DRENDO-1510 file (C-alpha; in Angstrom, 1 decimal, always signed):
<recs>
REC; n; res; u; v; w
REC; 1; UNK; -22.2; -86.7; -23.7 .
REC; 2; UNK; -23.1; -83.2; -22.6 .
REC; 3; UNK; -26.3; -82.1; -21.0 .
REC; 4; UNK; -27.0; -80.1; -24.1 .
REC; 5; UNK; -26.7; -83.2; -26.3 .
REC; 6; UNK; -29.0; -85.2; -24.0 .
REC; 7; UNK; -31.9; -82.7; -24.0 .
REC; 8; UNK; -35.2; -84.2; -25.1 .
REC; 9; UNK; -37.2; -82.6; -27.9 .
REC; 10; UNK; -40.3; -82.3; -25.8 .
REC; 11; UNK; -40.0; -79.6; -23.2 .
REC; 12; UNK; -40.5; -80.7; -19.6 .
REC; 13; UNK; -40.1; -84.4; -20.3 .
REC; 14; UNK; -37.0; -86.0; -18.6 .
REC; 15; UNK; -36.0; -89.5; -17.6 .
REC; 16; UNK; -35.3; -90.1; -13.9 .
REC; 17; UNK; -31.6; -90.3; -14.7 .
REC; 18; UNK; -31.7; -86.9; -16.5 .
REC; 19; UNK; -33.6; -85.3; -13.6 .
REC; 20; UNK; -31.0; -86.6; -11.1 .
REC; 21; UNK; -28.1; -85.4; -13.2 .
REC; 22; UNK; -29.6; -81.9; -13.6 .
REC; 23; UNK; -30.4; -81.5; -9.9 .
REC; 24; UNK; -26.9; -82.6; -8.9 .
REC; 25; UNK; -25.5; -80.1; -11.4 .
REC; 26; UNK; -27.6; -77.3; -9.8 .
REC; 27; UNK; -26.3; -78.3; -6.3 .
REC; 28; UNK; -22.7; -78.5; -7.5 .
REC; 29; UNK; -22.8; -75.2; -9.4 .
REC; 30; UNK; -24.6; -73.3; -6.6 .
REC; 31; UNK; -22.3; -74.7; -3.9 .
REC; 32; UNK; -19.3; -73.2; -5.7 .
REC; 33; UNK; -21.2; -70.0; -5.9 .
REC; 34; UNK; -21.7; -70.0; -2.2 .
REC; 35; UNK; -18.0; -70.6; -1.6 .
REC; 36; UNK; -17.1; -67.8; -4.0 .
REC; 37; UNK; -19.2; -65.2; -2.2 .
REC; 38; UNK; -18.3; -66.5; +1.3 .
REC; 39; UNK; -14.6; -65.9; +0.5 .
REC; 40; UNK; -15.4; -62.5; -1.0 .
REC; 41; UNK; -17.5; -61.3; +2.0 .
REC; 42; UNK; -15.1; -62.6; +4.6 .
REC; 43; UNK; -12.6; -59.9; +3.7 .
REC; 44; UNK; -15.1; -57.2; +4.6 .
REC; 45; UNK; -16.2; -58.8; +7.9 .
REC; 46; UNK; -12.6; -59.5; +9.0 .
REC; 47; UNK; -11.0; -56.2; +7.9 .
REC; 48; UNK; -11.5; -54.6; +11.2 .
REC; 49; UNK; -9.2; -57.3; +12.8 .
REC; 50; UNK; -6.4; -57.4; +10.2 .
REC; 51; UNK; -6.2; -53.8; +8.8 .
REC; 52; UNK; -3.6; -52.8; +11.3 .
REC; 53; UNK; -1.4; -55.7; +10.3 .
REC; 54; UNK; -1.1; -54.5; +6.7 .
REC; 55; UNK; -1.9; -50.8; +6.7 .
REC; 56; UNK; +0.0; -48.8; +9.4 .
REC; 57; UNK; -1.2; -45.2; +9.4 .
REC; 58; UNK; +2.3; -43.8; +9.4 .
REC; 59; UNK; +3.2; -45.0; +6.0 .
REC; 60; UNK; +1.5; -43.0; +3.2 .
REC; 61; UNK; +2.6; -45.4; +0.5 .
REC; 62; UNK; +0.8; -48.2; +2.2 .
REC; 63; UNK; -2.3; -46.0; +2.5 .
REC; 64; UNK; -2.2; -45.5; -1.3 .
REC; 65; UNK; -1.9; -49.2; -1.9 .
REC; 66; UNK; -4.9; -49.7; +0.4 .
REC; 67; UNK; -7.0; -47.3; -1.6 .
REC; 68; UNK; -5.8; -48.7; -5.0 .
REC; 69; UNK; -6.6; -52.2; -3.8 .
REC; 70; UNK; -10.2; -51.4; -2.8 .
REC; 71; UNK; -10.8; -49.7; -6.1 .
REC; 72; UNK; -9.2; -52.3; -8.3 .
REC; 73; UNK; -10.8; -55.3; -6.6 .
REC; 74; UNK; -14.2; -53.8; -6.1 .
REC; 75; UNK; -14.7; -52.1; -9.5 .
REC; 76; UNK; -11.9; -52.6; -12.1 .
REC; 77; UNK; -11.6; -56.3; -11.8 .
REC; 78; UNK; -15.3; -57.2; -12.0 .
REC; 79; UNK; -15.8; -56.1; -15.6 .
REC; 80; UNK; -12.5; -57.6; -16.6 .
REC; 81; UNK; -13.6; -60.9; -14.9 .
REC; 82; UNK; -17.0; -60.7; -16.6 .
REC; 83; UNK; -15.4; -60.4; -20.0 .
REC; 84; UNK; -12.6; -62.9; -19.5 .
REC; 85; UNK; -14.7; -65.7; -18.0 .
REC; 86; UNK; -17.6; -65.0; -20.3 .
REC; 87; UNK; -15.2; -65.5; -23.3 .
REC; 88; UNK; -13.8; -68.7; -21.7 .
REC; 89; UNK; -17.3; -70.1; -21.0 .
REC; 90; UNK; -18.5; -69.4; -24.5 .
REC; 91; UNK; -15.4; -70.7; -26.3 .
REC; 92; UNK; -14.3; -73.5; -24.1 .
REC; 93; UNK; -17.4; -74.4; -22.0 .
REC; 94; UNK; -19.2; -73.4; -18.9 .
REC; 95; UNK; -17.6; -76.1; -16.8 .
REC; 96; UNK; -14.0; -75.1; -17.3 .
REC; 97; UNK; -14.8; -71.4; -16.6 .
REC; 98; UNK; -16.5; -72.3; -13.3 .
REC; 99; UNK; -13.5; -74.6; -12.3 .
REC; 100; UNK; -11.0; -71.8; -13.1 .
REC; 101; UNK; -13.1; -69.3; -11.2 .
REC; 102; UNK; -13.4; -71.2; -8.0 .
REC; 103; UNK; -9.7; -72.2; -8.2 .
REC; 104; UNK; -8.7; -68.5; -8.4 .
REC; 105; UNK; -10.9; -67.7; -5.4 .
REC; 106; UNK; -9.3; -70.6; -3.5 .
REC; 107; UNK; -5.8; -69.3; -4.3 .
REC; 108; UNK; -6.7; -65.7; -3.2 .
REC; 109; UNK; -8.1; -66.8; +0.1 .
REC; 110; UNK; -5.2; -69.1; +0.8 .
REC; 111; UNK; -2.7; -66.3; +0.0 .
REC; 112; UNK; -4.5; -64.0; +2.5 .
REC; 113; UNK; -4.6; -66.7; +5.2 .
REC; 114; UNK; -0.8; -67.2; +4.9 .
REC; 115; UNK; +0.4; -63.6; +4.3 .
REC; 116; UNK; +3.1; -62.2; +6.5 .
REC; 117; UNK; +2.3; -58.8; +8.1 .
REC; 118; UNK; +3.8; -55.4; +7.4 .
REC; 119; UNK; +6.0; -55.8; +10.5 .
REC; 120; UNK; +7.6; -58.9; +8.9 .
REC; 121; UNK; +8.1; -57.9; +5.3 .
REC; 122; UNK; +7.3; -54.3; +5.1 .
REC; 123; UNK; +5.5; -52.8; +2.0 .
REC; 124; UNK; +5.4; -56.2; +0.4 .
REC; 125; UNK; +2.6; -57.3; +2.8 .
REC; 126; UNK; +0.0; -54.9; +1.6 .
REC; 127; UNK; +1.2; -55.3; -2.0 .
REC; 128; UNK; +0.6; -59.1; -1.8 .
REC; 129; UNK; -2.8; -58.4; -0.1 .
REC; 130; UNK; -3.6; -56.3; -3.1 .
REC; 131; UNK; -2.6; -59.1; -5.5 .
REC; 132; UNK; -4.8; -61.5; -3.5 .
REC; 133; UNK; -7.8; -59.1; -3.7 .
REC; 134; UNK; -7.2; -58.6; -7.5 .
REC; 135; UNK; -7.4; -62.3; -7.9 .
REC; 136; UNK; -10.6; -62.6; -5.9 .
REC; 137; UNK; -12.1; -59.6; -7.7 .
REC; 138; UNK; -11.3; -61.2; -11.1 .
REC; 139; UNK; -12.8; -64.4; -9.9 .
REC; 140; UNK; -16.1; -63.0; -8.5 .
REC; 141; UNK; -16.4; -60.8; -11.5 .
REC; 142; UNK; -16.6; -63.9; -13.7 .
REC; 143; UNK; -18.6; -66.0; -11.3 .
REC; 144; UNK; -22.0; -64.4; -11.9 .
REC; 145; UNK; -22.2; -64.7; -15.6 .
REC; 146; UNK; -20.9; -68.2; -15.9 .
REC; 147; UNK; -22.9; -69.6; -13.0 .
REC; 148; UNK; -26.1; -67.8; -14.1 .
REC; 149; UNK; -25.7; -69.2; -17.6 .
REC; 150; UNK; -24.9; -72.7; -16.5 .
REC; 151; UNK; -27.7; -72.9; -14.0 .
REC; 152; UNK; -30.2; -71.5; -16.5 .
REC; 153; UNK; -29.1; -74.1; -19.1 .
REC; 154; UNK; -29.1; -77.0; -16.8 .
REC; 155; UNK; -32.4; -76.3; -15.0 .
REC; 156; UNK; -35.4; -78.4; -15.8 .
REC; 157; UNK; -37.8; -76.9; -18.4 .
REC; 158; UNK; -40.9; -75.5; -16.8 .
REC; 159; UNK; -39.0; -75.0; -13.5 .
REC; 160; UNK; -36.1; -72.9; -14.7 .
REC; 161; UNK; -37.1; -69.9; -12.5 .
REC; 162; UNK; -37.2; -72.1; -9.4 .
REC; 163; UNK; -33.9; -73.8; -10.0 .
REC; 164; UNK; -32.1; -70.6; -11.2 .
REC; 165; UNK; -33.1; -68.8; -8.0 .
REC; 166; UNK; -30.6; -70.8; -6.1 .
REC; 167; UNK; -27.9; -68.6; -7.5 .
REC; 168; UNK; -29.0; -65.8; -5.2 .
REC; 169; UNK; -29.9; -68.3; -2.4 .
REC; 170; UNK; -26.2; -69.2; -2.3 .
REC; 171; UNK; -25.0; -65.7; -2.9 .
REC; 172; UNK; -26.9; -64.5; +0.2 .
REC; 173; UNK; -26.0; -67.7; +2.0 .
REC; 174; UNK; -22.3; -67.0; +1.4 .
REC; 175; UNK; -22.7; -63.6; +3.1 .
REC; 176; UNK; -24.6; -65.1; +6.0 .
REC; 177; UNK; -22.1; -67.9; +6.4 .
REC; 178; UNK; -19.2; -65.4; +6.5 .
REC; 179; UNK; -21.0; -63.5; +9.3 .
REC; 180; UNK; -21.7; -66.8; +11.2 .
REC; 181; UNK; -18.0; -67.9; +11.1 .
REC; 182; UNK; -16.9; -64.5; +12.4 .
REC; 183; UNK; -19.5; -64.6; +15.2 .
REC; 184; UNK; -18.5; -68.1; +16.2 .
REC; 185; UNK; -14.8; -67.0; +16.4 .
REC; 186; UNK; -15.8; -64.1; +18.6 .
REC; 187; UNK; -17.3; -66.6; +21.1 .
REC; 188; UNK; -14.0; -68.5; +21.5 .
REC; 189; UNK; -11.3; -65.8; +20.9 .
REC; 190; UNK; -10.9; -62.4; +22.5 .
REC; 191; UNK; -10.3; -59.3; +20.5 .
REC; 192; UNK; -6.5; -59.5; +20.9 .
REC; 193; UNK; -6.4; -63.1; +19.6 .
REC; 194; UNK; -8.6; -62.2; +16.7 .
REC; 195; UNK; -6.3; -59.3; +15.7 .
REC; 196; UNK; -3.1; -61.4; +16.3 .
REC; 197; UNK; -4.0; -64.6; +14.4 .
REC; 198; UNK; -7.7; -65.4; +14.6 .
REC; 199; UNK; -8.6; -63.4; +11.5 .
REC; 200; UNK; -6.7; -65.9; +9.4 .
REC; 201; UNK; -9.1; -68.7; +10.2 .
REC; 202; UNK; -12.0; -67.6; +8.0 .
REC; 203; UNK; -9.7; -67.3; +5.0 .
REC; 204; UNK; -8.3; -70.8; +5.6 .
REC; 205; UNK; -11.9; -72.1; +5.9 .
REC; 206; UNK; -12.8; -70.4; +2.6 .
REC; 207; UNK; -9.8; -71.9; +0.9 .
REC; 208; UNK; -10.6; -75.4; +2.2 .
REC; 209; UNK; -14.3; -75.2; +1.2 .
REC; 210; UNK; -13.2; -73.9; -2.3 .
REC; 211; UNK; -11.3; -77.2; -2.8 .
REC; 212; UNK; -14.5; -79.1; -2.1 .
REC; 213; UNK; -16.4; -76.9; -4.5 .
REC; 214; UNK; -13.6; -77.4; -7.1 .
REC; 215; UNK; -14.0; -81.2; -7.0 .
REC; 216; UNK; -17.8; -80.9; -7.3 .
REC; 217; UNK; -17.5; -78.6; -10.3 .
REC; 218; UNK; -15.0; -80.9; -12.0 .
REC; 219; UNK; -17.7; -83.6; -12.0 .
REC; 220; UNK; -20.2; -81.4; -13.8 .
REC; 221; UNK; -21.5; -82.1; -17.3 .
REC; 222; UNK; -21.0; -79.5; -20.0 .
REC; 223; UNK; -24.2; -77.7; -21.2 .
REC; 224; UNK; -22.8; -76.4; -24.5 .
REC; 225; UNK; -22.2; -78.3; -27.7 .
REC; 226; UNK; -19.0; -78.6; -29.7 .
REC; 227; UNK; -20.6; -76.8; -32.6 .
REC; 228; UNK; -21.5; -73.8; -30.4 .
REC; 229; UNK; -18.0; -73.6; -28.9 .
REC; 230; UNK; -16.4; -73.7; -32.3 .
REC; 231; UNK; -18.6; -71.0; -33.8 .
REC; 232; UNK; -16.8; -68.0; -35.1 .
REC; 233; UNK; -19.0; -65.8; -32.9 .
REC; 234; UNK; -18.3; -67.8; -29.7 .
REC; 235; UNK; -17.1; -65.5; -27.0 .
REC; 236; UNK; -16.7; -62.6; -29.4 .
REC; 237; UNK; -17.2; -59.2; -27.9 .
REC; 238; UNK; -17.5; -57.6; -31.4 .
REC; 239; UNK; -20.2; -60.1; -32.3 .
REC; 240; UNK; -22.0; -59.4; -29.0 .
REC; 241; UNK; -22.1; -55.7; -29.4 .
REC; 242; UNK; -22.8; -55.8; -33.2 .
REC; 243; UNK; -25.6; -58.4; -33.2 .
REC; 244; UNK; -27.1; -58.3; -29.7 .
REC; 245; UNK; -26.9; -54.6; -28.7 .
REC; 246; UNK; -30.5; -54.5; -27.6 .
REC; 247; UNK; -30.2; -57.5; -25.3 .
REC; 248; UNK; -26.9; -56.1; -23.9 .
REC; 249; UNK; -28.5; -52.8; -23.1 .
REC; 250; UNK; -31.5; -54.5; -21.6 .
REC; 251; UNK; -29.3; -56.4; -19.2 .
REC; 252; UNK; -27.4; -53.2; -18.3 .
REC; 253; UNK; -30.8; -51.6; -17.5 .
REC; 254; UNK; -32.0; -54.4; -15.4 .
REC; 255; UNK; -28.7; -54.7; -13.5 .
REC; 256; UNK; -28.4; -50.9; -12.9 .
REC; 257; UNK; -31.7; -50.7; -11.1 .
REC; 258; UNK; -31.5; -54.2; -9.6 .
REC; 259; UNK; -28.0; -53.8; -8.2 .
REC; 260; UNK; -28.7; -50.4; -6.8 .
REC; 261; UNK; -31.8; -51.4; -4.8 .
REC; 262; UNK; -30.2; -54.8; -3.8 .
REC; 263; UNK; -27.2; -53.0; -2.2 .
REC; 264; UNK; -29.5; -50.3; -0.7 .
REC; 265; UNK; -31.6; -52.8; +1.2 .
REC; 266; UNK; -28.7; -55.3; +2.1 .
REC; 267; UNK; -25.2; -54.0; +2.6 .
REC; 268; UNK; -26.1; -50.3; +3.1 .
REC; 269; UNK; -29.2; -50.9; +5.3 .
REC; 270; UNK; -27.3; -51.7; +8.4 .
REC; 271; UNK; -25.5; -48.3; +8.3 .
REC; 272; UNK; -28.9; -46.7; +7.5 .
REC; 273; UNK; -30.5; -48.1; +10.5 .
REC; 274; UNK; -27.7; -46.8; +12.7 .
REC; 275; UNK; -27.1; -43.4; +11.1 .
REC; 276; UNK; -30.6; -42.4; +10.1 .
REC; 277; UNK; -33.0; -44.4; +12.3 .
REC; 278; UNK; -30.8; -44.1; +15.4 .
REC; 279; UNK; -30.7; -47.9; +16.1 .
REC; 280; UNK; -27.8; -49.4; +18.0 .
REC; 281; UNK; -25.1; -51.2; +16.0 .
REC; 282; UNK; -25.9; -54.5; +17.8 .
REC; 283; UNK; -29.7; -54.2; +17.1 .
REC; 284; UNK; -29.1; -53.3; +13.5 .
REC; 285; UNK; -26.8; -56.3; +13.0 .
REC; 286; UNK; -29.5; -58.7; +14.4 .
REC; 287; UNK; -32.2; -57.1; +12.3 .
REC; 288; UNK; -30.2; -57.4; +9.1 .
REC; 289; UNK; -29.0; -61.0; +9.8 .
REC; 290; UNK; -32.7; -62.0; +10.2 .
REC; 291; UNK; -33.7; -60.1; +7.1 .
REC; 292; UNK; -31.0; -61.6; +5.0 .
REC; 293; UNK; -32.0; -65.1; +6.1 .
REC; 294; UNK; -35.6; -64.5; +5.3 .
REC; 295; UNK; -34.6; -62.9; +2.0 .
REC; 296; UNK; -32.6; -66.0; +1.1 .
REC; 297; UNK; -35.6; -68.2; +1.8 .
REC; 298; UNK; -37.8; -66.1; -0.4 .
REC; 299; UNK; -35.8; -66.7; -3.6 .
REC; 300; UNK; -37.1; -70.1; -4.6 .
REC; 301; UNK; -40.7; -68.9; -4.0 .
REC; 302; UNK; -40.4; -65.9; -6.3 .
REC; 303; UNK; -38.4; -68.0; -8.8 .
REC; 304; UNK; -41.2; -70.5; -8.9 .
REC; 305; UNK; -43.7; -67.7; -9.3 .
REC; 306; UNK; -41.9; -66.6; -12.5 .
REC; 307; UNK; -42.4; -70.1; -13.9 .
REC; 308; UNK; -46.2; -69.6; -13.6 .
REC; 309; UNK; -46.6; -65.9; -14.5 .
REC; 310; UNK; -43.6; -65.4; -16.7 .
REC; 311; UNK; -40.3; -63.5; -16.4 .
REC; 312; UNK; -41.8; -60.4; -17.9 .
REC; 313; UNK; -44.5; -60.2; -15.2 .
REC; 314; UNK; -41.9; -60.7; -12.5 .
REC; 315; UNK; -39.8; -57.9; -13.9 .
REC; 316; UNK; -42.7; -55.5; -14.3 .
REC; 317; UNK; -43.8; -56.1; -10.8 .
REC; 318; UNK; -40.2; -55.5; -9.6 .
REC; 319; UNK; -39.9; -52.2; -11.4 .
REC; 320; UNK; -43.4; -50.9; -10.6 .
REC; 321; UNK; -43.4; -51.9; -6.9 .
REC; 322; UNK; -39.9; -50.6; -6.5 .
REC; 323; UNK; -40.8; -47.3; -8.0 .
REC; 324; UNK; -43.9; -46.9; -5.9 .
REC; 325; UNK; -42.6; -48.1; -2.5 .
REC; 326; UNK; -38.9; -47.2; -2.3 .
REC; 327; UNK; -39.5; -43.6; -1.0 .
REC; 328; UNK; -42.2; -44.6; +1.5 .
REC; 329; UNK; -40.2; -47.5; +2.9 .
REC; 330; UNK; -36.9; -45.6; +3.3 .
REC; 331; UNK; -38.9; -42.7; +4.8 .
REC; 332; UNK; -40.7; -45.0; +7.3 .
REC; 333; UNK; -37.5; -46.6; +8.3 .
REC; 334; UNK; -36.1; -43.2; +9.5 .
REC; 335; UNK; -38.8; -43.2; +12.1 .
REC; 336; UNK; -38.6; -46.9; +13.1 .
REC; 337; UNK; -36.8; -47.7; +16.3 .
REC; 338; UNK; -38.4; -51.1; +17.1 .
REC; 339; UNK; -36.2; -53.9; +15.7 .
REC; 340; UNK; -39.1; -56.2; +15.0 .
REC; 341; UNK; -40.9; -53.5; +13.1 .
REC; 342; UNK; -37.8; -52.7; +11.2 .
REC; 343; UNK; -37.5; -56.4; +10.3 .
REC; 344; UNK; -41.0; -56.4; +8.8 .
REC; 345; UNK; -40.5; -53.2; +6.8 .
REC; 346; UNK; -37.1; -54.3; +5.4 .
REC; 347; UNK; -38.5; -57.7; +4.6 .
REC; 348; UNK; -41.3; -56.1; +2.5 .
REC; 349; UNK; -38.6; -54.2; +0.6 .
REC; 350; UNK; -36.6; -57.4; +0.1 .
REC; 351; UNK; -39.7; -59.2; -1.2 .
REC; 352; UNK; -40.0; -56.5; -3.9 .
REC; 353; UNK; -36.3; -57.0; -4.7 .
REC; 354; UNK; -36.9; -60.8; -4.9 .
REC; 355; UNK; -39.0; -60.4; -8.0 .
REC; 356; UNK; -35.7; -59.5; -9.7 .
REC; 357; UNK; -33.0; -61.3; -7.8 .
REC; 358; UNK; -34.7; -64.7; -8.0 .
REC; 359; UNK; -34.7; -64.7; -11.8 .
REC; 360; UNK; -31.9; -62.2; -12.5 .
REC; 361; UNK; -29.7; -64.9; -14.1 .
REC; 362; UNK; -32.3; -66.7; -16.1 .
REC; 363; UNK; -34.1; -63.6; -17.5 .
REC; 364; UNK; -30.7; -62.3; -18.8 .
REC; 365; UNK; -29.5; -65.7; -20.1 .
REC; 366; UNK; -32.7; -66.1; -22.1 .
REC; 367; UNK; -31.9; -63.0; -24.1 .
REC; 368; UNK; -28.7; -64.3; -25.7 .
REC; 369; UNK; -27.9; -67.2; -28.0 .
REC; 370; UNK; -25.5; -69.8; -26.5 .
REC; 371; UNK; -22.4; -68.7; -28.4 .
REC; 372; UNK; -22.3; -65.3; -26.5 .
REC; 373; UNK; -24.6; -66.1; -23.6 .
REC; 374; UNK; -22.0; -66.1; -20.8 .
REC; 375; UNK; -20.2; -63.1; -22.2 .
REC; 376; UNK; -23.4; -61.1; -22.6 .
REC; 377; UNK; -24.7; -61.9; -19.2 .
REC; 378; UNK; -21.4; -61.6; -17.3 .
REC; 379; UNK; -20.0; -58.4; -18.9 .
REC; 380; UNK; -23.2; -56.4; -18.8 .
REC; 381; UNK; -23.8; -57.4; -15.2 .
REC; 382; UNK; -20.3; -56.6; -14.1 .
REC; 383; UNK; -20.3; -53.1; -15.7 .
REC; 384; UNK; -23.7; -52.1; -14.4 .
REC; 385; UNK; -23.0; -53.6; -11.0 .
REC; 386; UNK; -19.7; -51.8; -10.7 .
REC; 387; UNK; -21.2; -48.4; -11.6 .
REC; 388; UNK; -24.6; -48.5; -9.8 .
REC; 389; UNK; -24.3; -51.3; -7.2 .
REC; 390; UNK; -20.8; -50.6; -6.0 .
REC; 391; UNK; -21.5; -46.9; -5.7 .
REC; 392; UNK; -24.8; -47.2; -3.8 .
REC; 393; UNK; -23.4; -46.7; -0.3 .
REC; 394; UNK; -21.1; -43.8; -1.3 .
REC; 395; UNK; -23.9; -42.0; -3.1 .
REC; 396; UNK; -26.2; -42.5; -0.1 .
REC; 397; UNK; -23.7; -41.3; +2.5 .
REC; 398; UNK; -22.5; -38.5; +0.3 .
REC; 399; UNK; -26.0; -37.0; -0.1 .
REC; 400; UNK; -26.7; -37.5; +3.6 .
REC; 401; UNK; -23.5; -35.6; +4.4 .
REC; 402; UNK; -24.6; -32.5; +2.4 .
REC; 403; UNK; -28.1; -32.7; +3.9 .
REC; 404; UNK; -30.0; -34.2; +1.0 .
REC; 405; UNK; -30.5; -37.8; +2.1 .
REC; 406; UNK; -34.0; -38.0; +0.6 .
REC; 407; UNK; -32.4; -37.3; -2.9 .
REC; 408; UNK; -31.0; -40.8; -2.7 .
REC; 409; UNK; -34.5; -42.3; -2.2 .
REC; 410; UNK; -35.6; -40.6; -5.4 .
REC; 411; UNK; -32.4; -41.7; -7.2 .
REC; 412; UNK; -33.3; -45.3; -6.4 .
REC; 413; UNK; -36.9; -44.7; -7.5 .
REC; 414; UNK; -35.8; -43.3; -10.9 .
REC; 415; UNK; -33.7; -46.4; -11.5 .
REC; 416; UNK; -36.7; -48.5; -10.7 .
REC; 417; UNK; -38.7; -46.6; -13.3 .
REC; 418; UNK; -35.9; -47.4; -15.7 .
REC; 419; UNK; -36.1; -51.1; -14.8 .
REC; 420; UNK; -39.9; -51.0; -15.4 .
REC; 421; UNK; -39.4; -49.4; -18.8 .
REC; 422; UNK; -36.8; -52.0; -19.8 .
REC; 423; UNK; -39.1; -54.8; -18.6 .
REC; 424; UNK; -41.7; -53.6; -21.1 .
REC; 425; UNK; -39.3; -54.6; -23.9 .
REC; 426; UNK; -39.5; -58.2; -22.9 .
REC; 427; UNK; -41.7; -60.5; -24.9 .
REC; 428; UNK; -44.7; -62.0; -23.1 .
REC; 429; UNK; -43.4; -65.6; -23.4 .
REC; 430; UNK; -40.8; -66.8; -20.9 .
REC; 431; UNK; -38.0; -66.7; -23.4 .
REC; 432; UNK; -37.0; -65.7; -26.8 .
REC; 433; UNK; -37.9; -68.6; -29.0 .
REC; 434; UNK; -34.8; -68.3; -31.1 .
REC; 435; UNK; -32.7; -68.3; -27.9 .
REC; 436; UNK; -34.4; -71.3; -26.4 .
REC; 437; UNK; -32.2; -72.8; -23.7 .
</recs>
């Protein structure tokens, strides 16, 4: 019996067994999400140690492969993964899509951990690294939509915002865990050892933990019904764009602004503190580690808030506060040199972002019927994230280079206005009644 089949007719009323089953499902799904993002972020944190082993500067072909790999894995593969896994999840079930996703991430990490270097096999080394990153990019591209959909469907009624928030808890947790593993290795290995063989350890750890996540996900109960999966519209891109255009564009709008401000105050912020505020790299690293931990802890609080005031109110507050305070916060941070004060200011910004990230999965899932839910959420997210989120750092640094850094502040502000206007389209109730989860 699937979870969808066992839902009671009275919202919010569950047996003790049903509660236990759903909480376990949330833990299993979110643990896989943590592993996925850990494996994805480890590459970025370890690149400084293994880049020389795969990309020697005297080989232009290798340099081109390096550029192509970054582009393909970071941008091209995410939308493809969003479409492919969304289709699988809608036509064959959320469970199988999540199992395939974490298996691919495991394979990509294991391949990187075992790869021979350029000195051993020549140009095949970076080519295989490119393949591994393509696999990981495809996997993480499909992870968001399928996990967001599953967690929104399995969460207890009346507390869906709270439980769905754990998607971002584990996403941020994966990033923090990747940093922690690298920091621990730095305490036991010197730089030469890390560059020689130590960089392989985090990838091996990622592959091993992915196996654990795989077994947890294999034990999950399915949330879709056979009738839904067998529908002619299940996983159909044509049906999605023809019948649910408004919802698809709404998700694009949310994600464009949400991804842009998320990357602005997370991945780009460390560089901003160093380049614009004049903080040391070490101090900036400590500040952002503390901020990300605090940000992670905020997600359940803001998710629970949405259960009481509604998703629409959460999203309106996100857009309005983001539009009002982005320019002042980024301007203030240019003058902040005290790490503790920087932590406070950035935490305020991340609190604003939390109105969105804590419910980003559930608010999108609630706009699509089950037969195209994973596809609608995953594809729209992947496209907007690739265009606006992935380019945030490049746009910010590019504008700074030509002497117009403040233009980036206003760019983010404009996208927050867009997010606010999109939020106005949401109904006042927590979900579309005809799309009840």
